[in-house]
C-alpha positions as CSV (number, residue, x, y, z in Angstrom):
1,M,104.8,103.3,58.8
2,I,108.1,101.8,60.0
3,F,107.8,98.5,61.9
4,R,110.4,98.0,64.6
5,S,109.3,94.5,65.5
6,T,111.5,91.4,65.2
7,A,111.0,90.0,61.8
8,D,112.9,86.7,61.7
9,L,113.8,83.8,63.9
10,P,117.6,84.5,64.4
11,H,116.8,88.0,65.7
12,L,114.1,86.6,68.0
13,V,116.4,84.0,69.4
14,K,119.0,86.7,70.1
15,K,116.5,89.0,71.8
16,L,115.2,86.1,74.0
17,A,118.8,85.3,75.1
18,V,119.4,89.0,75.9
19,A,116.1,89.2,77.9
20,R,116.9,86.1,79.9
21,K,120.4,87.4,80.7
22,R,119.1,90.8,81.6
23,G,116.2,89.5,83.6
24,Y,113.5,91.3,81.7
25,A,112.2,91.9,78.2
26,I,111.6,95.3,76.5
27,D,109.4,96.4,73.7
28,D,110.6,99.8,72.5
29,G,107.8,100.8,70.1
30,E,107.7,97.4,68.4
31,V,104.0,96.9,68.7
32,H,102.8,100.5,69.0
33,P,104.9,103.5,68.2
34,G,105.5,105.6,71.3
35,V,104.8,102.8,73.7
36,Y,107.7,101.2,75.8
37,G,106.9,97.9,77.4
38,I,108.9,96.1,80.2
39,A,108.1,92.5,81.3
40,M,109.6,89.9,83.5
41,T,108.8,86.4,84.8
42,I,107.4,85.6,88.2
43,P,109.1,82.3,89.3
44,P,106.7,79.5,90.3
45,R,106.1,79.1,94.0
46,A,106.4,75.3,93.8
47,P,107.8,72.7,91.4
48,G,105.2,71.9,88.7
49,E,103.5,75.3,88.9
50,S,103.4,77.5,85.8
51,T,105.7,80.5,85.4
52,L,103.8,83.7,85.2
53,A,104.8,87.2,84.0
54,I,104.2,90.8,84.9
55,G,104.7,93.8,82.8
56,V,103.9,97.5,82.2
57,S,103.5,99.7,79.2
58,L,104.7,103.3,79.3
59,V,103.4,105.9,76.9
60,E,106.1,108.3,75.8
61,S,105.0,111.9,75.7
62,G,106.5,115.3,75.7
63,G,105.7,115.8,79.4
64,E,107.2,114.2,82.5
65,T,109.2,111.1,82.0
66,V,109.2,108.0,84.2
67,S,112.6,106.5,85.1
68,R,112.7,103.1,83.3
69,D,115.2,101.9,86.0
70,A,112.7,102.8,88.7
71,V,110.0,100.9,86.9
72,I,112.2,97.8,86.5
73,A,113.1,97.9,90.2
74,E,109.4,98.1,91.1
75,L,108.6,95.2,88.8
76,R,111.4,93.1,90.3
77,E,110.1,93.8,93.8
78,I,106.5,92.9,92.9
79,A,107.6,89.8,91.1
80,D,109.7,88.7,94.1
81,Q,106.7,89.3,96.4
82,L,104.3,87.4,94.2
83,A,106.8,84.5,94.0
84,N,107.3,84.5,97.7
85,P,104.2,86.0,99.5
86,T,105.8,85.7,102.9
87,M,108.4,88.2,101.9
88,T,107.7,91.7,103.2
89,G,108.4,94.9,101.3
90,A,111.1,97.3,102.4
């Protein structure tokens, strides 16, 4: 079995920097082969509150594929709405 997970601190630090810059983290089969995960933070509503996160896992199959860009856009919209519940969806 080939493990694709991050195995050392320098690579983890680099992956975290990329995720922060991009605005979301990905797991491309690192924990489970054939599973693609996307996660992003939900900013706190008020100072002192904890930062939360939201994510999805997609199982890759030979059938219909889901647009990862569409999933990321939906996650962003949900995260924004959870961070600011007075915001209305488009």
